[in-house]
PDB file of N, CA, C and O in Angstrom:
ATOM      1  N   MET A   1     165.766  75.815  81.234  1.00  0.00           N
ATOM      2  CA  MET A   1     165.268  76.754  82.198  1.00  0.00           C
ATOM      3  C   MET A   1     163.765  76.569  82.345  1.00  0.00           C
ATOM      4  O   MET A   1     163.040  76.413  81.363  1.00  0.00           O
ATOM      5  N   GLY A   2     163.341  76.589  83.527  1.00  0.00           N
ATOM      6  CA  GLY A   2     161.933  76.401  83.793  1.00  0.00           C
ATOM      7  C   GLY A   2     161.236  77.724  84.061  1.00  0.00           C
ATOM      8  O   GLY A   2     161.873  78.747  84.313  1.00  0.00           O
ATOM      9  N   ILE A   3     159.937  77.677  84.000  1.00  0.00           N
ATOM     10  CA  ILE A   3     159.139  78.874  84.281  1.00  0.00           C
ATOM     11  C   ILE A   3     158.870  78.892  85.784  1.00  0.00           C
ATOM     12  O   ILE A   3     158.343  77.932  86.345  1.00  0.00           O
ATOM     13  N   CYS A   4     159.241  79.996  86.421  1.00  0.00           N
ATOM     14  CA  CYS A   4     159.135  80.046  87.873  1.00  0.00           C
ATOM     15  C   CYS A   4     157.880  80.759  88.370  1.00  0.00           C
ATOM     16  O   CYS A   4     157.577  80.704  89.562  1.00  0.00           O
ATOM     17  N   PHE A   5     157.153  81.420  87.487  1.00  0.00           N
ATOM     18  CA  PHE A   5     155.945  82.122  87.916  1.00  0.00           C
ATOM     19  C   PHE A   5     154.721  81.455  87.303  1.00  0.00           C
ATOM     20  O   PHE A   5     154.708  81.176  86.103  1.00  0.00           O
ATOM     21  N   PRO A   6     153.683  81.191  88.114  1.00  0.00           N
ATOM     22  CA  PRO A   6     152.513  80.506  87.576  1.00  0.00           C
ATOM     23  C   PRO A   6     151.733  81.359  86.564  1.00  0.00           C
ATOM     24  O   PRO A   6     151.014  80.810  85.729  1.00  0.00           O
ATOM     25  N   CYS A   7     151.862  82.665  86.625  1.00  0.00           N
ATOM     26  CA  CYS A   7     151.100  83.481  85.692  1.00  0.00           C
ATOM     27  C   CYS A   7     151.673  83.396  84.280  1.00  0.00           C
ATOM     28  O   CYS A   7     150.974  83.705  83.314  1.00  0.00           O
ATOM     29  N   PHE A   8     152.929  82.983  84.144  1.00  0.00           N
ATOM     30  CA  PHE A   8     153.529  82.845  82.823  1.00  0.00           C
ATOM     31  C   PHE A   8     153.214  81.501  82.172  1.00  0.00           C
ATOM     32  O   PHE A   8     153.497  81.305  80.990  1.00  0.00           O
ATOM     33  N   GLU A   9     152.642  80.594  82.915  1.00  0.00           N
ATOM     34  CA  GLU A   9     152.337  79.272  82.393  1.00  0.00           C
ATOM     35  C   GLU A   9     151.118  79.273  81.488  1.00  0.00           C
ATOM     36  O   GLU A   9     150.892  78.306  80.761  1.00  0.00           O
ATOM     37  N   GLY A  10     150.352  80.307  81.517  1.00  0.00           N
ATOM     38  CA  GLY A  10     149.127  80.338  80.732  1.00  0.00           C
ATOM     39  C   GLY A  10     147.952  79.761  81.493  1.00  0.00           C
ATOM     40  O   GLY A  10     146.856  79.648  80.945  1.00  0.00           O
ATOM     41  N   GLY A  11     148.156  79.403  82.714  1.00  0.00           N
ATOM     42  CA  GLY A  11     147.104  78.816  83.516  1.00  0.00           C
ATOM     43  C   GLY A  11     146.376  79.840  84.369  1.00  0.00           C
ATOM     44  O   GLY A  11     145.589  79.469  85.240  1.00  0.00           O
ATOM     45  N   ALA A  12     146.623  81.102  84.137  1.00  0.00           N
ATOM     46  CA  ALA A  12     145.963  82.139  84.919  1.00  0.00           C
ATOM     47  C   ALA A  12     144.491  82.158  84.559  1.00  0.00           C
ATOM     48  O   ALA A  12     144.141  82.336  83.392  1.00  0.00           O
ATOM     49  N   SER A  13     143.636  81.980  85.531  1.00  0.00           N
ATOM     50  CA  SER A  13     142.201  81.930  85.262  1.00  0.00           C
ATOM     51  C   SER A  13     141.534  83.155  85.888  1.00  0.00           C
ATOM     52  O   SER A  13     141.182  83.153  87.067  1.00  0.00           O
ATOM     53  N   TYR A  14     141.373  84.172  85.097  1.00  0.00           N
ATOM     54  CA  TYR A  14     140.642  85.348  85.550  1.00  0.00           C
ATOM     55  C   TYR A  14     139.812  85.857  84.380  1.00  0.00           C
ATOM     56  O   TYR A  14     140.142  85.638  83.215  1.00  0.00           O
ATOM     57  N   ASP A  15     138.745  86.533  84.718  1.00  0.00           N
ATOM     58  CA  ASP A  15     137.840  87.050  83.698  1.00  0.00           C
ATOM     59  C   ASP A  15     138.367  88.396  83.217  1.00  0.00           C
ATOM     60  O   ASP A  15     138.372  89.375  83.964  1.00  0.00           O
ATOM     61  N   ASP A  16     138.805  88.436  81.982  1.00  0.00           N
ATOM     62  CA  ASP A  16     139.418  89.641  81.420  1.00  0.00           C
ATOM     63  C   ASP A  16     138.424  90.791  81.345  1.00  0.00           C
ATOM     64  O   ASP A  16     138.787  91.939  81.600  1.00  0.00           O
ATOM     65  N   ASN A  17     137.176  90.498  80.997  1.00  0.00           N
ATOM     66  CA  ASN A  17     136.156  91.553  80.893  1.00  0.00           C
ATOM     67  C   ASN A  17     135.883  92.189  82.250  1.00  0.00           C
ATOM     68  O   ASN A  17     135.694  93.402  82.345  1.00  0.00           O
ATOM     69  N   GLU A  18     135.861  91.383  83.284  1.00  0.00           N
ATOM     70  CA  GLU A  18     135.593  91.906  84.618  1.00  0.00           C
ATOM     71  C   GLU A  18     136.722  92.820  85.069  1.00  0.00           C
ATOM     72  O   GLU A  18     136.464  93.868  85.661  1.00  0.00           O
ATOM     73  N   THR A  19     137.943  92.453  84.807  1.00  0.00           N
ATOM     74  CA  THR A  19     139.058  93.293  85.225  1.00  0.00           C
ATOM     75  C   THR A  19     139.075  94.597  84.428  1.00  0.00           C
ATOM     76  O   THR A  19     139.423  95.647  84.969  1.00  0.00           O
ATOM     77  N   GLN A  20     138.705  94.539  83.160  1.00  0.00           N
ATOM     78  CA  GLN A  20     138.655  95.760  82.362  1.00  0.00           C
ATOM     79  C   GLN A  20     137.562  96.694  82.868  1.00  0.00           C
ATOM     80  O   GLN A  20     137.750  97.910  82.914  1.00  0.00           O
ATOM     81  N   GLU A  21     136.429  96.127  83.244  1.00  0.00           N
ATOM     82  CA  GLU A  21     135.326  96.955  83.746  1.00  0.00           C
ATOM     83  C   GLU A  21     135.706  97.616  85.075  1.00  0.00           C
ATOM     84  O   GLU A  21     135.440  98.802  85.272  1.00  0.00           O
ATOM     85  N   THR A  22     136.317  96.867  85.975  1.00  0.00           N
ATOM     86  CA  THR A  22     136.725  97.468  87.247  1.00  0.00           C
ATOM     87  C   THR A  22     137.810  98.514  87.009  1.00  0.00           C
ATOM     88  O   THR A  22     137.847  99.536  87.694  1.00  0.00           O
ATOM     89  N   ARG A  23     138.677  98.269  86.057  1.00  0.00           N
ATOM     90  CA  ARG A  23     139.719  99.252  85.729  1.00  0.00           C
ATOM     91  C   ARG A  23     139.085 100.541  85.208  1.00  0.00           C
ATOM     92  O   ARG A  23     139.503 101.635  85.586  1.00  0.00           O
ATOM     93  N   ARG A  24     138.084 100.417  84.348  1.00  0.00           N
ATOM     94  CA  ARG A  24     137.376 101.610  83.827  1.00  0.00           C
ATOM     95  C   ARG A  24     136.715 102.387  84.954  1.00  0.00           C
ATOM     96  O   ARG A  24     136.788 103.615  85.006  1.00  0.00           O
ATOM     97  N   GLN A  25     136.066 101.654  85.859  1.00  0.00           N
ATOM     98  CA  GLN A  25     135.396 102.317  86.977  1.00  0.00           C
ATOM     99  C   GLN A  25     136.406 103.047  87.864  1.00  0.00           C
ATOM    100  O   GLN A  25     136.158 104.174  88.294  1.00  0.00           O
ATOM    101  N   ASN A  26     137.533 102.408  88.133  1.00  0.00           N
ATOM    102  CA  ASN A  26     138.560 103.044  88.955  1.00  0.00           C
ATOM    103  C   ASN A  26     139.128 104.274  88.264  1.00  0.00           C
ATOM    104  O   ASN A  26     139.365 105.296  88.909  1.00  0.00           O
ATOM    105  N   MET A  27     139.348 104.184  86.960  1.00  0.00           N
ATOM    106  CA  MET A  27     139.877 105.326  86.220  1.00  0.00           C
ATOM    107  C   MET A  27     138.881 106.475  86.196  1.00  0.00           C
ATOM    108  O   MET A  27     139.279 107.634  86.304  1.00  0.00           O
ATOM    109  N   ALA A  28     137.579 106.172  86.057  1.00  0.00           N
ATOM    110  CA  ALA A  28     136.559 107.213  86.056  1.00  0.00           C
ATOM    111  C   ALA A  28     136.475 107.890  87.427  1.00  0.00           C
ATOM    112  O   ALA A  28     136.348 109.111  87.517  1.00  0.00           O
ATOM    113  N   ALA A  29     136.545 107.094  88.483  1.00  0.00           N
ATOM    114  CA  ALA A  29     136.506 107.658  89.831  1.00  0.00           C
ATOM    115  C   ALA A  29     137.721 108.544  90.082  1.00  0.00           C
ATOM    116  O   ALA A  29     137.596 109.611  90.683  1.00  0.00           O
ATOM    117  N   ALA A  30     138.885 108.116  89.630  1.00  0.00           N
ATOM    118  CA  ALA A  30     140.100 108.915  89.812  1.00  0.00           C
ATOM    119  C   ALA A  30     140.016 110.218  89.025  1.00  0.00           C
ATOM    120  O   ALA A  30     140.463 111.260  89.505  1.00  0.00           O
ATOM    121  N   ALA A  31     139.450 110.169  87.826  1.00  0.00           N
ATOM    122  CA  ALA A  31     139.311 111.383  87.019  1.00  0.00           C
ATOM    123  C   ALA A  31     138.367 112.375  87.691  1.00  0.00           C
ATOM    124  O   ALA A  31     138.643 113.574  87.705  1.00  0.00           O
ATOM    125  N   MET A  32     137.264 111.893  88.245  1.00  0.00           N
ATOM    126  CA  MET A  32     136.326 112.774  88.945  1.00  0.00           C
ATOM    127  C   MET A  32     137.002 113.408  90.165  1.00  0.00           C
ATOM    128  O   MET A  32     136.808 114.592  90.441  1.00  0.00           O
ATOM    129  N   LYS A  33     137.782 112.629  90.880  1.00  0.00           N
ATOM    130  CA  LYS A  33     138.471 113.150  92.062  1.00  0.00           C
ATOM    131  C   LYS A  33     139.479 114.224  91.663  1.00  0.00           C
ATOM    132  O   LYS A  33     139.594 115.244  92.342  1.00  0.00           O
ATOM    133  N   ARG A  34     140.208 114.008  90.572  1.00  0.00           N
ATOM    134  CA  ARG A  34     141.154 115.015  90.100  1.00  0.00           C
ATOM    135  C   ARG A  34     140.447 116.299  89.701  1.00  0.00           C
ATOM    136  O   ARG A  34     140.938 117.391  89.986  1.00  0.00           O
ATOM    137  N   GLN A  35     139.284 116.177  89.034  1.00  0.00           N
ATOM    138  CA  GLN A  35     138.532 117.370  88.632  1.00  0.00           C
ATOM    139  C   GLN A  35     138.058 118.154  89.850  1.00  0.00           C
ATOM    140  O   GLN A  35     138.161 119.381  89.879  1.00  0.00           O
ATOM    141  N   GLU A  36     137.539 117.453  90.855  1.00  0.00           N
ATOM    142  CA  GLU A  36     137.078 118.128  92.072  1.00  0.00           C
ATOM    143  C   GLU A  36     138.233 118.821  92.788  1.00  0.00           C
ATOM    144  O   GLU A  36     138.091 119.950  93.256  1.00  0.00           O
ATOM    145  N   ASN A  37     139.364 118.148  92.870  1.00  0.00           N
ATOM    146  CA  ASN A  37     140.530 118.751  93.520  1.00  0.00           C
ATOM    147  C   ASN A  37     141.006 119.985  92.764  1.00  0.00           C
ATOM    148  O   ASN A  37     141.371 120.987  93.379  1.00  0.00           O
ATOM    149  N   ALA A  38     141.004 119.919  91.446  1.00  0.00           N
ATOM    150  CA  ALA A  38     141.440 121.070  90.646  1.00  0.00           C
ATOM    151  C   ALA A  38     140.467 122.233  90.789  1.00  0.00           C
ATOM    152  O   ALA A  38     140.884 123.391  90.817  1.00  0.00           O
ATOM    153  N   ALA A  39     139.176 121.934  90.879  1.00  0.00           N
ATOM    154  CA  ALA A  39     138.174 122.993  91.005  1.00  0.00           C
ATOM    155  C   ALA A  39     138.262 123.679  92.364  1.00  0.00           C
ATOM    156  O   ALA A  39     137.977 124.871  92.478  1.00  0.00           O
ATOM    157  N   ASN A  40     138.653 122.937  93.385  1.00  0.00           N
ATOM    158  CA  ASN A  40     138.676 123.484  94.745  1.00  0.00           C
ATOM    159  C   ASN A  40     140.065 123.929  95.175  1.00  0.00           C
ATOM    160  O   ASN A  40     140.251 124.294  96.336  1.00  0.00           O
ATOM    161  N   ARG A  41     141.019 123.912  94.302  1.00  0.00           N
ATOM    162  CA  ARG A  41     142.390 124.270  94.658  1.00  0.00           C
ATOM    163  C   ARG A  41     142.460 125.751  95.050  1.00  0.00           C
ATOM    164  O   ARG A  41     142.031 126.624  94.297  1.00  0.00           O
ATOM    165  N   GLY A  42     143.002 126.013  96.224  1.00  0.00           N
ATOM    166  CA  GLY A  42     143.189 127.374  96.691  1.00  0.00           C
ATOM    167  C   GLY A  42     141.978 127.961  97.392  1.00  0.00           C
ATOM    168  O   GLY A  42     142.005 129.130  97.776  1.00  0.00           O
ATOM    169  N   ILE A  43     140.923 127.191  97.569  1.00  0.00           N
ATOM    170  CA  ILE A  43     139.708 127.680  98.213  1.00  0.00           C
ATOM    171  C   ILE A  43     139.596 127.028  99.585  1.00  0.00           C
ATOM    172  O   ILE A  43     139.631 125.804  99.708  1.00  0.00           O
ATOM    173  N   LYS A  44     139.461 127.859 100.614  1.00  0.00           N
ATOM    174  CA  LYS A  44     139.368 127.319 101.971  1.00  0.00           C
ATOM    175  C   LYS A  44     138.012 126.666 102.224  1.00  0.00           C
ATOM    176  O   LYS A  44     137.935 125.596 102.827  1.00  0.00           O
ATOM    177  N   ASP A  45     136.952 127.311 101.764  1.00  0.00           N
ATOM    178  CA  ASP A  45     135.602 126.796 102.013  1.00  0.00           C
ATOM    179  C   ASP A  45     134.841 126.701 100.699  1.00  0.00           C
ATOM    180  O   ASP A  45     134.172 127.658 100.309  1.00  0.00           O
ATOM    181  N   PRO A  46     134.930 125.553 100.000  1.00  0.00           N
ATOM    182  CA  PRO A  46     134.269 125.414  98.697  1.00  0.00           C
ATOM    183  C   PRO A  46     132.743 125.524  98.784  1.00  0.00           C
ATOM    184  O   PRO A  46     132.101 125.943  97.821  1.00  0.00           O
ATOM    185  N   ALA A  47     132.160 125.154  99.921  1.00  0.00           N
ATOM    186  CA  ALA A  47     130.705 125.219 100.064  1.00  0.00           C
ATOM    187  C   ALA A  47     130.226 126.670 100.026  1.00  0.00           C
ATOM    188  O   ALA A  47     129.200 126.964  99.412  1.00  0.00           O
ATOM    189  N   SER A  48     130.956 127.578 100.676  1.00  0.00           N
ATOM    190  CA  SER A  48     130.534 128.979 100.670  1.00  0.00           C
ATOM    191  C   SER A  48     130.670 129.586  99.278  1.00  0.00           C
ATOM    192  O   SER A  48     129.848 130.408  98.873  1.00  0.00           O
ATOM    193  N   VAL A  49     131.697 129.186  98.552  1.00  0.00           N
ATOM    194  CA  VAL A  49     131.866 129.685  97.181  1.00  0.00           C
ATOM    195  C   VAL A  49     130.703 129.217  96.317  1.00  0.00           C
ATOM    196  O   VAL A  49     130.184 129.973  95.497  1.00  0.00           O
ATOM    197  N   LYS A  50     130.301 127.970  96.507  1.00  0.00           N
ATOM    198  CA  LYS A  50     129.185 127.426  95.726  1.00  0.00           C
ATOM    199  C   LYS A  50     127.884 128.165  96.059  1.00  0.00           C
ATOM    200  O   LYS A  50     127.094 128.467  95.165  1.00  0.00           O
ATOM    201  N   ARG A  51     127.664 128.455  97.347  1.00  0.00           N
ATOM    202  CA  ARG A  51     126.461 129.195  97.742  1.00  0.00           C
ATOM    203  C   ARG A  51     126.453 130.588  97.128  1.00  0.00           C
ATOM    204  O   ARG A  51     125.414 131.055  96.661  1.00  0.00           O
ATOM    205  N   LYS A  52     127.601 131.253  97.126  1.00  0.00           N
ATOM    206  CA  LYS A  52     127.686 132.592  96.544  1.00  0.00           C
ATOM    207  C   LYS A  52     127.424 132.560  95.043  1.00  0.00           C
ATOM    208  O   LYS A  52     126.767 133.452  94.506  1.00  0.00           O
ATOM    209  N   GLN A  53     127.934 131.536  94.364  1.00  0.00           N
ATOM    210  CA  GLN A  53     127.703 131.409  92.927  1.00  0.00           C
ATOM    211  C   GLN A  53     126.219 131.190  92.634  1.00  0.00           C
ATOM    212  O   GLN A  53     125.677 131.768  91.692  1.00  0.00           O
ATOM    213  N   GLU A  54     125.567 130.359  93.439  1.00  0.00           N
ATOM    214  CA  GLU A  54     124.132 130.116  93.253  1.00  0.00           C
ATOM    215  C   GLU A  54     123.328 131.384  93.515  1.00  0.00           C
ATOM    216  O   GLU A  54     122.376 131.673  92.789  1.00  0.00           O
ATOM    217  N   ALA A  55     123.698 132.142  94.541  1.00  0.00           N
ATOM    218  CA  ALA A  55     122.998 133.387  94.841  1.00  0.00           C
ATOM    219  C   ALA A  55     123.167 134.379  93.690  1.00  0.00           C
ATOM    220  O   ALA A  55     122.209 135.047  93.300  1.00  0.00           O
ATOM    221  N   GLN A  56     124.378 134.478  93.146  1.00  0.00           N
ATOM    222  CA  GLN A  56     124.623 135.378  92.019  1.00  0.00           C
ATOM    223  C   GLN A  56     123.818 134.945  90.797  1.00  0.00           C
ATOM    224  O   GLN A  56     123.301 135.783  90.057  1.00  0.00           O
ATOM    225  N   LYS A  57     123.716 133.644  90.591  1.00  0.00           N
ATOM    226  CA  LYS A  57     122.950 133.125  89.462  1.00  0.00           C
ATOM    227  C   LYS A  57     121.471 133.501  89.596  1.00  0.00           C
ATOM    228  O   LYS A  57     120.829 133.889  88.620  1.00  0.00           O
ATOM    229  N   ARG A  58     120.938 133.381  90.828  1.00  0.00           N
ATOM    230  CA  ARG A  58     119.535 133.762  91.062  1.00  0.00           C
ATOM    231  C   ARG A  58     119.325 135.245  90.810  1.00  0.00           C
ATOM    232  O   ARG A  58     118.327 135.634  90.205  1.00  0.00           O
ATOM    233  N   LEU A  59     120.257 136.080  91.268  1.00  0.00           N
ATOM    234  CA  LEU A  59     120.141 137.522  91.038  1.00  0.00           C
ATOM    235  C   LEU A  59     120.167 137.842  89.546  1.00  0.00           C
ATOM    236  O   LEU A  59     119.395 138.675  89.072  1.00  0.00           O
ATOM    237  N   ASP A  60     121.050 137.183  88.814  1.00  0.00           N
ATOM    238  CA  ASP A  60     121.119 137.396  87.365  1.00  0.00           C
ATOM    239  C   ASP A  60     119.829 136.986  86.673  1.00  0.00           C
ATOM    240  O   ASP A  60     119.359 137.671  85.764  1.00  0.00           O
ATOM    241  N   GLU A  61     119.251 135.856  87.110  1.00  0.00           N
ATOM    242  CA  GLU A  61     117.991 135.396  86.523  1.00  0.00           C
ATOM    243  C   GLU A  61     116.864 136.390  86.799  1.00  0.00           C
ATOM    244  O   GLU A  61     116.060 136.679  85.913  1.00  0.00           O
ATOM    245  N   GLU A  62     116.804 136.916  88.030  1.00  0.00           N
ATOM    246  CA  GLU A  62     115.778 137.904  88.365  1.00  0.00           C
ATOM    247  C   GLU A  62     115.955 139.180  87.550  1.00  0.00           C
ATOM    248  O   GLU A  62     114.979 139.772  87.091  1.00  0.00           O
ATOM    249  N   GLU A  63     117.187 139.592  87.376  1.00  0.00           N
ATOM    250  CA  GLU A  63     117.462 140.792  86.591  1.00  0.00           C
ATOM    251  C   GLU A  63     117.049 140.591  85.129  1.00  0.00           C
ATOM    252  O   GLU A  63     116.462 141.485  84.519  1.00  0.00           O
ATOM    253  N   ASN A  64     117.348 139.446  84.583  1.00  0.00           N
ATOM    254  CA  ASN A  64     116.932 139.142  83.209  1.00  0.00           C
ATOM    255  C   ASN A  64     115.416 139.089  83.082  1.00  0.00           C
ATOM    256  O   ASN A  64     114.853 139.522  82.077  1.00  0.00           O
ATOM    257  N   LYS A  65     114.764 138.559  84.105  1.00  0.00           N
ATOM    258  CA  LYS A  65     113.306 138.472  84.088  1.00  0.00           C
ATOM    259  C   LYS A  65     112.688 139.872  84.106  1.00  0.00           C
ATOM    260  O   LYS A  65     111.743 140.155  83.370  1.00  0.00           O
ATOM    261  N   ARG A  66     113.241 140.750  84.966  1.00  0.00           N
ATOM    262  CA  ARG A  66     112.735 142.126  85.025  1.00  0.00           C
ATOM    263  C   ARG A  66     112.972 142.849  83.701  1.00  0.00           C
ATOM    264  O   ARG A  66     112.134 143.634  83.259  1.00  0.00           O
ATOM    265  N   ALA A  67     114.098 142.587  83.082  1.00  0.00           N
ATOM    266  CA  ALA A  67     114.405 143.243  81.807  1.00  0.00           C
ATOM    267  C   ALA A  67     113.442 142.771  80.722  1.00  0.00           C
ATOM    268  O   ALA A  67     113.028 143.561  79.874  1.00  0.00           O
ATOM    269  N   ARG A  68     113.088 141.500  80.743  1.00  0.00           N
ATOM    270  CA  ARG A  68     112.135 140.979  79.749  1.00  0.00           C
ATOM    271  C   ARG A  68     110.730 141.516  79.988  1.00  0.00           C
ATOM    272  O   ARG A  68     109.978 141.726  79.037  1.00  0.00           O
ATOM    273  N   MET A  69     110.368 141.741  81.251  1.00  0.00           N
ATOM    274  CA  MET A  69     109.036 142.232  81.579  1.00  0.00           C
ATOM    275  C   MET A  69     108.923 143.722  81.262  1.00  0.00           C
ATOM    276  O   MET A  69     107.812 144.237  81.135  1.00  0.00           O
ATOM    277  N   GLY A  70     110.030 144.414  81.135  1.00  0.00           N
ATOM    278  CA  GLY A  70     110.012 145.816  80.764  1.00  0.00           C
ATOM    279  C   GLY A  70     109.862 146.760  81.932  1.00  0.00           C
ATOM    280  O   GLY A  70     109.552 147.934  81.727  1.00  0.00           O
ATOM    281  N   GLY A  71     110.066 146.308  83.123  1.00  0.00           N
ATOM    282  CA  GLY A  71     109.909 147.185  84.278  1.00  0.00           C
ATOM    283  C   GLY A  71     111.224 147.445  84.954  1.00  0.00           C
ATOM    284  O   GLY A  71     112.245 146.827  84.655  1.00  0.00           O
ATOM    285  N   GLY A  72     111.169 148.377  85.872  1.00  0.00           N
ATOM    286  CA  GLY A  72     112.334 148.572  86.703  1.00  0.00           C
ATOM    287  C   GLY A  72     113.098 149.844  86.423  1.00  0.00           C
ATOM    288  O   GLY A  72     112.669 150.924  86.829  1.00  0.00           O
ATOM    289  N   ASP A  73     114.194 149.742  85.755  1.00  0.00           N
ATOM    290  CA  ASP A  73     115.164 150.819  85.658  1.00  0.00           C
ATOM    291  C   ASP A  73     114.731 151.982  84.774  1.00  0.00           C
ATOM    292  O   ASP A  73     115.211 153.098  84.972  1.00  0.00           O
ATOM    293  N   GLY A  74     113.871 151.772  83.836  1.00  0.00           N
ATOM    294  CA  GLY A  74     113.484 152.826  82.922  1.00  0.00           C
ATOM    295  C   GLY A  74     114.427 152.933  81.749  1.00  0.00           C
ATOM    296  O   GLY A  74     114.328 153.881  80.969  1.00  0.00           O
ATOM    297  N   GLU A  75     115.320 152.011  81.603  1.00  0.00           N
ATOM    298  CA  GLU A  75     116.254 152.041  80.490  1.00  0.00           C
ATOM    299  C   GLU A  75     115.551 151.766  79.162  1.00  0.00           C
ATOM    300  O   GLU A  75     116.017 152.198  78.109  1.00  0.00           O
ATOM    301  N   ASN A  76     114.460 151.066  79.213  1.00  0.00           N
ATOM    302  CA  ASN A  76     113.759 150.692  77.976  1.00  0.00           C
ATOM    303  C   ASN A  76     112.726 151.721  77.545  1.00  0.00           C
ATOM    304  O   ASN A  76     112.057 151.524  76.531  1.00  0.00           O
ATOM    305  N   LEU A  77     112.576 152.829  78.296  1.00  0.00           N
ATOM    306  CA  LEU A  77     111.599 153.837  77.951  1.00  0.00           C
ATOM    307  C   LEU A  77     112.159 154.761  76.873  1.00  0.00           C
ATOM    308  O   LEU A  77     113.347 155.083  76.867  1.00  0.00           O
ATOM    309  N   ARG A  78     111.280 155.181  75.963  1.00  0.00           N
ATOM    310  CA  ARG A  78     111.694 156.112  74.907  1.00  0.00           C
ATOM    311  C   ARG A  78     110.765 157.320  74.936  1.00  0.00           C
ATOM    312  O   ARG A  78     109.577 157.213  75.242  1.00  0.00           O
ATOM    313  N   TRP A  79     111.335 158.452  74.614  1.00  0.00           N
ATOM    314  CA  TRP A  79     110.584 159.690  74.622  1.00  0.00           C
ATOM    315  C   TRP A  79     110.453 160.169  73.190  1.00  0.00           C
ATOM    316  O   TRP A  79     111.444 160.398  72.497  1.00  0.00           O
ATOM    317  N   ASN A  80     109.221 160.313  72.766  1.00  0.00           N
ATOM    318  CA  ASN A  80     108.957 160.785  71.402  1.00  0.00           C
ATOM    319  C   ASN A  80     108.275 162.147  71.461  1.00  0.00           C
ATOM    320  O   ASN A  80     107.326 162.337  72.221  1.00  0.00           O
ATOM    321  N   VAL A  81     108.753 163.086  70.666  1.00  0.00           N
ATOM    322  CA  VAL A  81     108.139 164.403  70.582  1.00  0.00           C
ATOM    323  C   VAL A  81     107.629 164.562  69.155  1.00  0.00           C
ATOM    324  O   VAL A  81     108.397 164.455  68.199  1.00  0.00           O
ATOM    325  N   ASP A  82     106.353 164.813  69.018  1.00  0.00           N
ATOM    326  CA  ASP A  82     105.774 164.993  67.682  1.00  0.00           C
ATOM    327  C   ASP A  82     105.522 166.429  67.373  1.00  0.00           C
ATOM    328  O   ASP A  82     105.037 166.751  66.288  1.00  0.00           O
TER     329      ASP A  82
END
């Protein structure tokens, strides 16, 4: 019986390192795409959700800054009677 496929002859000339590197890159790209799809699943407008999250983050940072400065709500004030 003879070998009918040239790749089984051992004469296949390709760079194994190059194919492994392209395979890694393709796998990394596919993983990133899956993560993005999972994060955006069920959301009609992902850009608006991202803007709202950034706005909320800014508000939280401002609130923390005011709390550290000691101003604003008066929650940090204490009344002492001697």
